[in-house]
C-alpha positions, 0 to 999 in steps of 0.5 A: 620668093623671100624678097620684095621687089621695088622700082621707081614709082611716080611723082605725085602732085600734092595740090589736089591732096592738101587743102588749107582753108583760104590757102594761096595758089601756086604757079608751079607744084610740089610733088611727093615721089614714090617707089613701086614695091611688091613681093618678088616672083621669078619674073621680077627676080630676073627683071631686077638684074637689068637695072640698078634701080630695080632692087631686091630686098630680103623679106626680113629687112622689110617686115618685122618678125611675125608681121604679115603683109596686112600688118606691114601695110597697116604699119606703113599707113600709120607711118604716113598718118604720123608723117602728115601730122608732123609735117602739119605741125612743123609747117604751121609753126614755120608759118606762124599759124595757130596750133592748139594742143587738145590731147592724144588720139588713140589709134591702135592697141597692143594685144593683151594690155589694159587699153585694149579692154577699155579704150576705143580707136578714135578716143582722145585722152585729155587728162590723167588722174585729173591732170590735163595733158595736151600731147604724148610727152605730157601723157608719158610724163603723167604715167611715168611713176606708175607700176604694173598693176596700178590704174590710170584714171583717164579723161577721154573724149569719145565722139563728143562725149566726156568719159572717165575710164580706169586703165590698168598699167601692164608690162609691154611685151619685149617684141614691142619695146625691143629691150630686156628692160621692163616697161609698163604702159597703157598699151596704146600703139601709134598714139597721135597728138590731137591738135586743132589748126587755124586755118583748117587743113585737110590732107588726103593721100589715099593708100600711099604709105610710109613716112618719106613724104613728110618734107614735101607735105610740110612745104605744100602746107607752108606754101598754102599758109603764106602769101608768097608762092615758093614754087615760082612756076617750078615743079619741085619734088623731094623726099625725107621724113620730118618731125614736129620741129622741122628736122628732115630725116633720111629714108630708103630708096632715094636713088629710085625716087630721083629717077621717078622725079626725072621721069616727071620732068621735075626741076628741083629735088630736095634730099636729106643731108642727114646720114642717120646710122650710115656714113653716106647721106641721102643727098650724096646717094641722090647726087650719085643717081642724078649723075648716073642718069645725067639729069638736068634736075637740080638736087638740093641738100636739106637738114630741116624744113627751113633749108628748103624754104630759104633755097626757094626764096633765094631762087625766086 
């Protein structure tokens, strides 16, 4: 059917997925919350009418135009990867740990553009026209004056080998930029800032996709980086995207995630206060769901990572 069906998923403990070298232990645990989603069939379509937490969403609201199921899945995994990176940066910055910027990691390509013919997934761009770059912002600034047909000389680290590669600047297709304004570039899709963290951190989340676990990733990493245990024996869940500055953004399905957390006997649930383009914040919707299911779980609003840290410090 032309719908996606979703329902509350699980609360997944993060301690087994995230390891900071020489990180501290925890009495309680931080959890991400998930939603179970699949293409709707007749049974799921009928099943959705039996609970307000079983939701049907039109295909066009989930997948972009022309996007296959595989494309959508890959996009969600890329969003999760970027979320992990932003969460790591924000947690290390908040904890005062060391972060070194080492360039821009190439992940995927826009079909028909210059990078596809020259670069490989896994390459790290370290300089443009002999000017060192440490992050995506610096990469974009170094390319800003170029026109379609110009070439950028890239210094690239490929599996430990230093290469000098020329990539032609090509105009992005409208379906990528979503604007009529002509924009040129290399054609690298989903670039990631390549950073080195000290102490080292490892994040493994398997097949879970999307950006909504960013806040909880950051809290788990921050907690392992610092001496004080923020959990104080509590089970703590939540949702919300995060950027490298620690700002927490709204996500979808917050009511379903409140139900998932309640089913797992979570003590505290963090929800974004940011409204985005809506008049209602995720926190307000989370409170509505919490009241509806009559949970004893405490729902806490957050604008940024520091709000969650301060709440737990005060509770402890």
